[in-house]
KOLZA-423993 format. One record per residue: residue in three letters; x, y, z of N, C-alpha, C in turn. Coordinates in steps of 0.1 Angstrom, whole numbers, padded with zeros to 4 digits, always signed. Example, Ala and Ser with C-alpha at 12.3 -4.5 7.8 and 13.67 -1.06 7.14 Angstrom:
BEGIN
ALA+0132-0057+0078+0123-0045+0078+0132-0033+0078/SER+0128-0022+0071+0137-0011+0071+0129+0000+0079/
***
This chain:
BEGIN
MET+0890+1726+1075+0891+1717+1064+0903+1708+1064/LYS+0914+1715+1067+0927+1707+1068+0925+1697+1079/ILE+0919+1701+1090+0917+1691+1101+0909+1679+1097/LYS+0898+1682+1089+0890+1671+1085+0897+1661+1076/PHE+0905+1667+1066+0913+1658+1058+0924+1650+1066/SER+0929+1657+1076+0939+1650+1084+0933+1639+1092/SER+0920+1641+1097+0913+1630+1104+0910+1618+1095/ILE+0906+1622+1083+0902+1611+1073+0915+1603+1070/GLY+0926+1610+1068+0939+1604+1065+0943+1594+1076/ARG+0942+1599+1089+0945+1590+1100+0936+1578+1101/ILE+0923+1580+1098+0914+1569+1098+0917+1559+1087/PHE+0920+1564+1075+0924+1556+1064+0936+1548+1067/LEU+0946+1555+1072+0959+1548+1076+0957+1537+1086/THR+0948+1540+1096+0945+1530+1107+0939+1518+1101/LEU+0929+1521+1091+0922+1509+1085+0932+1501+1077/VAL+0941+1507+1070+0951+1500+1062+0959+1491+1071/VAL+0964+1497+1082+0972+1489+1091+0965+1478+1097/VAL+0952+1480+1101+0944+1470+1106+0941+1459+1096/ALA+0939+1463+1083+0937+1453+1073+0949+1444+1071/ILE+0961+1451+1070+0974+1443+1069+0976+1434+1080/ALA+0973+1439+1092+0975+1430+1104+0965+1419+1104/ALA+0953+1421+1099+0943+1410+1098+0947+1400+1088/VAL+0953+1404+1077+0958+1395+1067+0969+1387+1072/VAL+0979+1393+1079+0990+1386+1084+0986+1376+1095/VAL+0976+1380+1104+0972+1371+1114+0964+1359+1108/TRP+0956+1362+1097+0949+1351+1091+0958+1342+1084/ARG+0969+1347+1077+0978+1338+1071+0986+1330+1081/LEU+0989+1336+1093+0996+1328+1103+0987+1317+1109/VAL+0974+1321+1111+0964+1311+1116+0963+1300+1106/ARG+0961+1303+1093+0960+1293+1083+0972+1283+1082/TYR+0984+1289+1084+0996+1281+1083+0998+1272+1095/TYR+0996+1278+1107+0999+1270+1119+0987+1261+1123/MET+0975+1264+1119+0963+1257+1123+0958+1247+1113/TYR+0959+1251+1100+0952+1243+1089+0961+1237+1079/ALA+0973+1243+1077+0982+1239+1066+0987+1225+1069/PRO+0987+1216+1058+0992+1203+1060+1007+1202+1060/TRP+1013+1205+1071+1027+1204+1073+1030+1200+1088/THR+1042+1195+1090+1045+1190+1103+1060+1190+1105/ARG+1064+1193+1117+1078+1193+1121+1081+1178+1126/ASP+1071+1170+1128+1073+1157+1133+1076+1147+1121/GLY+1087+1149+1115+1091+1140+1104+1105+1135+1107/HIS+1108+1123+1102+1121+1117+1104+1126+1110+1091/VAL+1139+1110+1089+1145+1102+1079+1145+1088+1083/ARG+1140+1079+1074+1140+1065+1077+1147+1057+1066/ALA+1152+1045+1070+1158+1036+1060+1157+1022+1065/ASP+1158+1012+1055+1157+0998+1059+1171+0994+1064/VAL+1170+0986+1075+1183+0981+1081+1183+0966+1079/VAL+1194+0961+1073+1195+0947+1071+1205+0941+1082/GLU+1200+0932+1090+1208+0926+1100+1215+0914+1094/VAL+1228+0914+1095+1236+0903+1089+1240+0893+1100/ALA+1236+0881+1098+1240+0871+1108+1247+0859+1101/PRO+1257+0854+1107+1264+0842+1100+1256+0830+1100/ASP+1258+0822+1090+1250+0809+1089+1257+0798+1096/VAL+1270+0800+1101+1277+0790+1108+1283+0796+1121/THR+1287+0787+1129+1293+0791+1142+1308+0790+1142/GLY+1314+0800+1149+1329+0799+1150+1335+0812+1154/LEU+1349+0812+1154+1356+0824+1157+1359+0832+1144/ILE+1358+0845+1146+1361+0854+1134+1376+0854+1132/ASP+1380+0850+1120+1394+0849+1117+1399+0862+1111/ARG+1391+0869+1102+1396+0881+1096+1384+0890+1094/VAL+1386+0903+1096+1376+0914+1094+1381+0923+1083/ASN+1373+0925+1073+1377+0933+1061+1370+0947+1061/VAL+1362+0950+1071+1355+0963+1071+1358+0970+1084/THR+1355+0983+1084+1356+0992+1096+1343+0998+1100/ASP+1342+1005+1111+1330+1011+1115+1326+1022+1105/ASN+1312+1022+1103+1306+1032+1094+1311+1032+1080/GLN+1316+1021+1075+1322+1021+1062+1311+1019+1051/VAL+1313+1024+1040+1304+1022+1028+1308+1009+1022/VAL+1298+1000+1020+1300+0987+1014+1292+0985+1002/GLN+1296+0976+0993+1289+0972+0981+1283+0958+0983/LYS+1273+0956+0975+1267+0942+0975+1277+0932+0971/GLY+1279+0921+0979+1288+0911+0975+1302+0913+0981/GLN+1304+0924+0988+1317+0927+0994+1319+0918+1006/VAL+1332+0913+1008+1335+0904+1020+1335+0913+1032/LEU+1327+0910+1042+1326+0917+1055+1336+0911+1065/PHE+1335+0898+1067+1345+0891+1076+1345+0876+1073/VAL+1355+0870+1078+1356+0855+1075+1358+0848+1088/ILE+1350+0837+1089+1351+0828+1101+1361+0818+1099/ASP+1368+0814+1110+1379+0804+1109+1374+0792+1102/GLN+1382+0788+1091+1378+0778+1082+1384+0764+1085/ALA+1393+0763+1095+1400+0751+1097+1391+0739+1099/ARG+1381+0741+1109+1372+0730+1112+1363+0726+1100/PHE+1359+0736+1093+1350+0733+1081+1358+0726+1070/LYS+1370+0729+1068+1378+0722+1058+1380+0708+1062/LEU+1382+0705+1075+1384+0691+1080+1371+0684+1078/ALA+1359+0690+1081+1346+0684+1079+1344+0680+1064/LEU+1348+0689+1055+1347+0686+1041+1356+0675+1037/ALA+1368+0674+1042+1377+0663+1038+1372+0650+1044/GLN+1366+0650+1056+1360+0638+1061+1348+0633+1053/ALA+1340+0642+1049+1328+0638+1040+1333+0633+1027/GLN+1343+0639+1021+1348+0634+1009+1354+0620+1010/THR+1361+0617+1022+1366+0604+1024+1355+0593+1025/ILE+1344+0597+1032+1333+0587+1033+1327+0585+1019/VAL+1327+0595+1011+1322+0592+0997+1331+0583+0990/ALA+1344+0584+0991+1353+0575+0984+1351+0561+0989/GLN+1349+0560+1002+1348+0546+1008+1335+0540+1003/ARG+1324+0547+1003+1311+0541+0999+1311+0539+0984/ARG+1318+0547+0976+1319+0544+0962+1326+0531+0959/ALA+1337+0529+0967+1344+0516+0965+1336+0504+0969/THR+1328+0505+0980+1319+0494+0983+1309+0492+0973/LEU+1303+0503+0967+1293+0501+0957+1299+0494+0944/ASP+1311+0498+0941+1318+0492+0929+1320+0477+0931/GLN+1324+0473+0943+1326+0459+0946+1313+0451+0945/LEU+1302+0457+0950+1289+0450+0949+1284+0449+0935/ARG+1287+0459+0927+1283+0459+0913+1290+0448+0906/ARG+1303+0446+0909+1311+0436+0902+1306+0422+0906/GLU+1302+0421+0919+1297+0408+0924+1283+0405+0917/ALA+1275+0415+0915+1262+0413+0909+1264+0409+0894/ALA+1274+0415+0888+1277+0412+0874+1282+0397+0873/ARG+1290+0392+0882+1295+0378+0882+1283+0369+0883/ASN+1274+0372+0892+1262+0364+0895+1253+0363+0882/ARG+1252+0374+0875+1244+0374+0863+1251+0365+0852/ALA+1265+0366+0852+1272+0358+0842+1271+0343+0845/LEU+1271+0339+0858+1270+0325+0861+1256+0319+0858/GLY+1246+0327+0857+1233+0323+0854+1227+0314+0864/ASN+1223+0302+0860+1216+0293+0869+1225+0287+0880/LEU+1238+0289+0879+1247+0283+0889+1246+0291+0902/VAL+1240+0303+0902+1238+0310+0914+1223+0310+0917/SER+1220+0308+0930+1206+0307+0934+1199+0320+0933/GLN+1186+0320+0931+1178+0332+0930+1179+0340+0942/GLU+1179+0334+0954+1180+0341+0966+1193+0349+0967/ALA+1204+0343+0964+1217+0350+0964+1218+0361+0955/SER+1212+0360+0943+1212+0370+0933+1204+0382+0938/GLU+1192+0380+0944+1183+0391+0949+1190+0398+0960/GLU+1197+0390+0969+1204+0396+0980+1215+0406+0975/THR+1222+0401+0965+1233+0410+0959+1227+0423+0953/GLN+1215+0422+0946+1209+0434+0941+1204+0443+0952/SER+1200+0437+0963+1195+0446+0974+1207+0453+0980/LYS+1219+0447+0981+1230+0453+0986+1235+0464+0977/VAL+1234+0462+0964+1238+0473+0955+1229+0485+0956/ALA+1216+0483+0958+1206+0494+0960+1209+0502+0973/GLN+1212+0494+0984+1215+0501+0996+1228+0509+0995/ALA+1238+0503+0988+1251+0510+0987+1249+0523+0979/THR+1241+0522+0969+1238+0534+0960+1232+0545+0969/ALA+1222+0541+0977+1216+0551+0985+1226+0557+0995/MET+1234+0549+1001+1244+0554+1011+1254+0563+1004/LEU+1258+0560+0991+1267+0569+0984+1260+0583+0981/ALA+1247+0582+0978+1240+0595+0976+1239+0603+0989/GLU+1237+0596+1000+1237+0603+1013+1251+0609+1016/ALA+1262+0602+1013+1275+0608+1015+1278+0620+1006/ASP+1272+0619+0993+1274+0631+0984+1267+0643+0990/VAL+1255+0641+0996+1248+0652+1002+1256+0658+1014/ALA+1262+0649+1022+1270+0654+1033+1282+0662+1028/VAL+1288+0658+1016+1299+0666+1010+1294+0680+1006/GLY+1281+0680+1000+1276+0693+0997+1273+0702+1008/VAL+1268+0696+1019+1266+0704+1031+1279+0710+1037/ALA+1289+0701+1038+1302+0705+1043+1308+0716+1034/ASP+1307+0715+1021+1312+0725+1012+1304+0738+1014/LEU+1291+0737+1015+1283+0749+1017+1287+0756+1031/ASN+1289+0748+1041+1293+0754+1054+1307+0762+1052/LEU+1315+0756+1045+1328+0762+1042+1327+0775+1035/GLN+1318+0775+1025+1315+0788+1017+1309+0798+1026/ARG+1300+0794+1035+1293+0803+1044+1302+0809+1055/THR+1314+0805+1056+1323+0811+1065+1328+0825+1060/VAL+1325+0828+1048+1328+0841+1042+1315+0849+1042/ILE+1314+0859+1050+1302+0867+1051+1303+0878+1041/LEU+1293+0879+1032+1292+0889+1022+1281+0899+1025/SER+1283+0911+1020+1273+0922+1022+1261+0919+1013/PRO+1248+0918+1019+1237+0915+1010+1232+0927+1002/THR+1236+0939+1004+1231+0951+0997+1242+0962+0998/ASP+1240+0972+0989+1248+0984+0990+1243+0992+1002/GLY+1252+0997+1010+1248+1005+1021+1259+1009+1030/TYR+1256+1012+1043+1265+1017+1053+1265+1008+1065/LEU+1277+1005+1070+1278+0996+1082+1274+1004+1094/ASN+1270+0997+1104+1267+1004+1117+1280+1008+1123/ASP+1279+1015+1134+1291+1022+1140+1299+1012+1149/GLU+1297+0999+1148+1304+0989+1156+1306+0977+1148/ALA+1317+0976+1140+1320+0964+1132+1326+0953+1141/PRO+1325+0941+1137+1330+0930+1146+1345+0930+1146/ARG+1351+0924+1156+1365+0923+1157+1371+0909+1156/SER+1383+0908+1151+1389+0895+1149+1390+0888+1163/GLY+1387+0875+1163+1388+0867+1175+1374+0866+1182/GLU+1364+0874+1178+1351+0872+1184+1345+0859+1180/PHE+1337+0854+1190+1330+0841+1187+1315+0845+1183/VAL+1311+0840+1171+1298+0843+1166+1290+0830+1165/SER+1277+0832+1167+1268+0820+1166+1259+0821+1154/ALA+1256+0810+1148+1247+0809+1137+1234+0815+1140/GLY+1229+0824+1131+1216+0830+1133+1215+0842+1142/LYS+1226+0846+1148+1227+0857+1157+1233+0869+1149/PRO+1225+0880+1148+1230+0892+1140+1243+0898+1146/ILE+1252+0901+1138+1265+0906+1142+1268+0919+1136/ILE+1262+0922+1124+1264+0935+1117+1250+0940+1112/ALA+1248+0953+1113+1237+0960+1107+1241+0969+1096/ILE+1235+0967+1084+1238+0975+1072+1226+0984+1069/VAL+1227+0997+1067+1217+1006+1063+1216+1005+1048/ASP+1205+1001+1042+1203+1000+1028+1204+1014+1022/ALA+1214+1016+1013+1216+1030+1007+1204+1034+0998/LYS+1197+1024+0993+1186+1027+0983+1173+1028+0990/SER+1172+1028+1003+1159+1027+1009+1156+1040+1017/PHE+1164+1050+1016+1162+1062+1024+1148+1069+1020/HIS+1141+1073+1030+1128+1080+1027+1125+1088+1040/VAL+1114+1095+1039+1110+1104+1051+1096+1099+1055/ASP+1094+1098+1068+1081+1095+1073+1076+1108+1080/GLY+1066+1113+1076+1060+1125+1082+1047+1121+1090/TYR+1047+1125+1103+1036+1121+1111+1026+1132+1112/PHE+1016+1132+1104+1006+1143+1103+0995+1140+1112/GLU+0989+1151+1118+0977+1150+1126+0966+1145+1117/GLU+0957+1138+1123+0946+1132+1115+0937+1143+1110/THR+0937+1155+1116+0928+1166+1111+0934+1171+1098/LYS+0946+1168+1094+0952+1173+1082+0951+1163+1070/LEU+0946+1151+1073+0945+1141+1062+0936+1145+1050/PRO+0926+1153+1052+0918+1157+1040+0926+1164+1030/ASP+0937+1171+1034+0946+1178+1025+0958+1170+1020/ILE+0958+1157+1022+0969+1149+1019+0965+1138+1010/ALA+0972+1136+0999+0968+1125+0989+0981+1119+0984/ILE+0980+1106+0980+0991+1099+0974+0995+1106+0961/GLY+1008+1108+0959+1013+1114+0947+1016+1129+0948/GLU+1011+1135+0959+1013+1149+0960+1028+1152+0963/ARG+1032+1164+0958+1046+1168+0960+1048+1174+0973/VAL+1060+1172+0979+1063+1176+0992+1077+1183+0993/ASP+1078+1193+1001+1090+1199+1005+1095+1194+1018/VAL+1108+1190+1019+1113+1184+1031+1126+1193+1035/HIS+1125+1197+1047+1137+1205+1052+1143+1198+1064/LEU+1155+1193+1062+1162+1186+1073+1168+1196+1083/MET+1166+1193+1096+1172+1202+1106+1187+1203+1104/GLY+1192+1215+1103+1206+1217+1101+1211+1218+1087/GLU+1202+1215+1077+1206+1215+1063+1200+1227+1057/PRO+1208+1235+1050+1202+1247+1043+1195+1244+1030/THR+1198+1232+1024+1192+1228+1012+1178+1222+1014/MET+1168+1226+1006+1155+1221+1006+1154+1209+0997/LEU+1149+1198+1003+1147+1185+0995+1132+1185+0990/HIS+1131+1177+0979+1117+1176+0973+1114+1161+0972/GLY+1102+1158+0973+1097+1144+0972+1083+1143+0969/HIS+1077+1131+0970+1063+1129+0968+1058+1118+0977/ILE+1045+1119+0980+1039+1109+0989+1037+1096+0982/THR+1041+1085+0988+1040+1072+0982+1029+1063+0989/SER+1027+1066+1002+1017+1058+1009+1013+1065+1022/ILE+1001+1061+1027+0996+1066+1040+0992+1054+1048/ALA+0997+1054+1060+0995+1042+1069+0980+1039+1070/ALA+0977+1026+1070+0963+1021+1070+0958+1019+1085/ALA+0967+1018+1094+0964+1016+1108+0975+1020+1117/ILE+0971+1024+1129+0980+1027+1140+0975+1020+1153/ALA+0983+1020+1163+0980+1012+1175+0970+1020+1183/ASP+0960+1013+1189+0950+1019+1198+0955+1018+1213/ARG+0959+1029+1219+0965+1028+1232+0954+1026+1243/ASP+0942+1029+1239+0931+1028+1249+0925+1014+1250/ARG+0930+1005+1242+0924+0992+1242+0935+0981+1242/THR+0933+0971+1250+0942+0960+1251+0933+0947+1252/GLU+0940+0936+1252+0933+0923+1252+0933+0918+1266/GLY+0922+0915+1272+0921+0910+1286+0925+0895+1286/SER+0926+0890+1299+0930+0876+1301+0920+0866+1295/ASN+0907+0870+1293+0897+0861+1288+0894+0865+1273/LEU+0904+0871+1266+0903+0875+1252+0893+0885+1249/LEU+0887+0892+1259+0877+0902+1257+0885+0916+1257/PRO+0880+0926+1250+0887+0939+1249+0887+0945+1263/ASN+0899+0950+1266+0900+0957+1279+0902+0972+1275/VAL+0891+0980+1277+0891+0994+1273+0894+1003+1285/ASN+0903+1012+1283+0906+1021+1294+0894+1030+1297/PRO+0889+1030+1310+0878+1038+1313+0881+1053+1315/ALA+0893+1056+1317+0897+1071+1319+0897+1078+1306/PHE+0891+1090+1306+0890+1098+1294+0893+1113+1298/SER+0904+1118+1292+0908+1131+1295+0900+1141+1287/TRP+0897+1153+1293+0889+1162+1285+0897+1169+1274/VAL+0910+1168+1275+0918+1172+1264+0920+1161+1254/ARG+0915+1163+1242+0916+1152+1232+0925+1156+1221/LEU+0936+1149+1220+0947+1152+1210+0945+1144+1198/ALA+0948+1151+1186+0947+1144+1174+0958+1133+1172/GLN+0954+1122+1166+0963+1111+1164+0973+1115+1153/ARG+0985+1109+1153+0995+1112+1143+0995+1100+1134/ILE+0993+1102+1121+0993+1092+1110+1006+1092+1102/PRO+1013+1081+1101+1025+1081+1093+1022+1082+1078/VAL+1029+1091+1072+1028+1093+1057+1042+1091+1052/ARG+1044+1081+1042+1057+1079+1037+1060+1088+1025/ILE+1072+1093+1024+1075+1103+1014+1088+1098+1007/ALA+1088+1096+0994+1100+1092+0986+1107+1105+0982/LEU+1120+1105+0984+1128+1117+0980+1133+1116+0966/ASP+1132+1128+0959+1136+1129+0945+1149+1137+0944/ASP+1158+1131+0937+1171+1139+0933+1177+1145+0945/VAL+1182+1137+0955+1189+1142+0966+1202+1148+0962/PRO+1205+1160+0966+1218+1166+0962+1230+1158+0969/ALA+1242+1159+0963+1253+1152+0968+1258+1157+0981/ASN+1255+1170+0984+1260+1176+0996+1251+1174+1008/VAL+1240+1167+1006+1231+1165+1017+1233+1151+1022/ARG+1236+1150+1035+1239+1137+1041+1226+1131+1048/LEU+1221+1121+1042+1210+1114+1047+1214+1104+1058/ILE+1208+1106+1070+1211+1098+1081+1198+1094+1087/ALA+1195+1081+1088+1183+1076+1094+1181+1081+1108/GLY+1170+1087+1111+1167+1093+1124+1167+1108+1124/ARG+1173+1114+1114+1173+1129+1114+1159+1135+1114/THR+1158+1147+1120+1145+1153+1121+1143+1161+1108/ALA+1130+1161+1104+1126+1168+1091+1113+1175+1093/THR+1112+1187+1086+1099+1194+1085+1094+1191+1071/VAL+1081+1187+1071+1075+1182+1059+1063+1192+1056/SER+1063+1197+1043+1052+1206+1039+1046+1201+1026/ILE+1033+1200+1025+1027+1197+1012+1027+1209+1003/VAL+1032+1207+0991+1034+1218+0981+1020+1222+0975/GLY+1017+1235+0975+1006+1240+0967+0992+1237+0973/ALA+0992+1233+0986+0979+1230+0992+0972+1242+0997/ASN+0959+1244+0993+0951+1254+0999+0946+1250+1013/VAL+0947+1258+1022+0944+1254+1036+0932+1262+1041/GLY+0928+1257+1053+0917+1264+1060+0904+1257+1056/MET+0893+1264+1055+0880+1258+1053+0878+1254+1038/PHE+0886+1260+1029+0884+1258+1015+0892+1246+1010/GLN+0885+1238+1003+0892+1226+0997+0899+1230+0984/ARG+0911+1225+0982+0918+1228+0970+0914+1219+0958/PRO+0917+1223+0946+0914+1214+0935+0922+1201+0936/ALA+0916+1190+0930+0923+1178+0931+0936+1178+0922/ILE+0946+1172+0926+0958+1171+0918+0957+1161+0907/SER+0965+1163+0897+0965+1154+0886+0976+1143+0888/THR+0972+1131+0890+0981+1120+0893+0984+1112+0880/PRO+0997+1112+0875+1000+1105+0863+0998+1090+0865/ALA+0996+1084+0853+0994+1069+0854+1007+1062+0855/SER+1018+1068+0852+1031+1061+0853+1041+1072+0857/GLY+1053+1067+0861+1064+1076+0865+1065+1076+0880/PRO+1074+1085+0885+1077+1086+0899+1065+1090+0908/TYR+1055+1097+0901+1044+1102+0909+1031+1094+0907/ALA+1033+1082+0901+1021+1074+0898+1016+1069+0912/ALA+1003+1067+0913+0996+1063+0925+0984+1055+0922/THR+0981+1045+0930+0970+1037+0929+0958+1044+0934/PRO+0946+1042+0929+0934+1050+0934+0929+1044+0946/THR+0936+1047+0957+0931+1042+0970+0931+1054+0980/GLY+0922+1053+0990+0921+1064+1000+0917+1077+0994/VAL+0924+1087+0997+0921+1101+0992+0921+1101+0977/ALA+0931+1094+0971+0932+1094+0956+0920+1088+0950/ALA+0914+1078+0956+0901+1073+0951+0890+1083+0951/GLU+0890+1092+0961+0880+1103+0962+0883+1112+0950/GLN+0895+1115+0947+0898+1124+0937+0894+1119+0923/ALA+0896+1106+0921+0892+1099+0908+0877+1099+0906/ALA+0869+1100+0917+0855+1100+0916+0849+1113+0914/VAL+0857+1124+0914+0851+1137+0912+0847+1140+0898/VAL+0835+1146+0896+0830+1149+0883+0836+1162+0878/PRO+0842+1162+0866+0848+1175+0861+0838+1186+0860/GLY+0842+1198+0864+0833+1209+0863+0826+1212+0876/GLN+0827+1203+0886+0821+1205+0899+0828+1214+0907/VAL+0821+1223+0914+0827+1233+0922+0824+1230+0937/VAL+0834+1229+0945+0833+1226+0959+0833+1240+0967/LEU+0823+1242+0975+0821+1254+0982+0825+1252+0997/PRO+0829+1262+1004+0831+1261+1018+0818+1259+1025/PRO+0818+1252+1037+0805+1251+1044+0799+1264+1047/GLY+0786+1266+1045+0779+1278+1049+0779+1289+1038/SER+0787+1287+1027+0787+1297+1017+0775+1296+1007/VAL+0772+1306+1000+0761+1307+0990+0766+1309+0977/GLN+0761+1302+0967+0765+1304+0953+0761+1318+0948/SER+0770+1326+0943+0767+1339+0938+0763+1338+0923/ASP+0759+1350+0918+0755+1350+0904+0767+1352+0895/MET+0778+1354+0900+0790+1356+0892+0794+1342+0885/SER+0798+1343+0873+0802+1331+0866+0815+1326+0872/VAL+0815+1313+0875+0827+1307+0881+0832+1297+0871/PRO+0845+1298+0867+0851+1288+0857+0850+1274+0863/PRO+0847+1264+0855+0847+1251+0860+0860+1246+0865/VAL+0861+1241+0877+0873+1235+0882+0870+1221+0888/GLN+0880+1213+0889+0878+1200+0894+0880+1200+0909/GLY+0870+1198+0917+0872+1199+0932+0872+1185+0937/ARG+0875+1184+0950+0875+1172+0957+0866+1173+0969/PRO+0854+1167+0969+0845+1168+0980+0851+1161+0992/GLY+0849+1167+1003+0855+1161+1015+0845+1153+1023/THR+0832+1156+1022+0821+1149+1029+0809+1148+1020/ALA+0799+1140+1025+0787+1139+1018+0779+1152+1019/SER+0780+1159+1030+0773+1172+1031+0778+1182+1021/ALA+0791+1181+1018+0797+1190+1007+0791+1187+0994/ASN+0789+1174+0991+0783+1170+0978+0769+1176+0977/ALA+0762+1174+0988+0748+1179+0988+0747+1194+0986/LEU+0757+1201+0992+0757+1216+0991+0761+1219+0976/ASN+0769+1212+0970+0772+1215+0956+0760+1213+0947/ALA+0752+1202+0950+0740+1200+0942+0730+1211+0943/SER+0728+1215+0956+0718+1225+0959+0723+1239+0953/SER+0736+1241+0953+0741+1254+0948+0739+1254+0932/GLY+0742+1242+0926+0740+1241+0912+0726+1243+0908/ALA+0716+1239+0916+0702+1240+0913+0698+1255+0913/ARG+0704+1262+0923+0701+1276+0923+0708+1284+0912/
***
């Protein structure tokens, strides 16, 4: 009898161990095969390239490498001597043309005072000279404005709050108009781009909350999805010389899932976390049911940081009828009462399955 109970106990213990192992294996499979998460994430930020509007030698540099700058802060100054001379020259031309115009106006006034003593032809000629001198004076005023603007543009200001690149310009360097000389990382544009496999897209929607773990950082960051890329490059297709599509005929038997960029806005970044564009991040969707089962649709607020427009997957969520139950493929509706939940159908076949299940 003791032997029988001992055998039953060993069998029961074996079954318990096997059950625990099965649960662990299933959870690992769900996490690594189905869960909407990726290690292929990177911190991104907008980079503003600063280029001078005038050409010349750098006279003074007011910033250093990797410095934090504020909008409107002076970055560097181009030598102003030539531009001051150009402004003085334009102002001299204005004075000269104003004097000429004043003389012509006095002459026109004398002709009007003499009346019929001056011929009509001479009077019209004087009026024409006054008009021409007026136009030339306006042209000289524009030249003064341009010269003054060029002088102002010798002082290069920061266009935004941010961080300088690791190589600031040096005094004495020659810079050309329109050629970028400084790059500034916009401090307000930091976000994370997660590159999810296309097979995970059904579990990703705009507005969903996300956990972000930066490599080397102990602090977990939180954010929400703001957009999903609408297109990626097709590597198997190019344009031929005759404008016809040039499709690669080679097809490997190993078919890899495409990576789709998903933009994530960060919420309340702690002060001790250093955001650097290019850092590696692990991105995980919060509260997503994975595997064959679809999770209930999230509630997307109409306003606030998690507001989203009804496009893509969010549009599918908005079209779901309250009380509809989404079943996994191949499952059968049981007689047990199921509380109504809001599901998100993934395909048309799932909708048909819901309808047939409700009929039963």
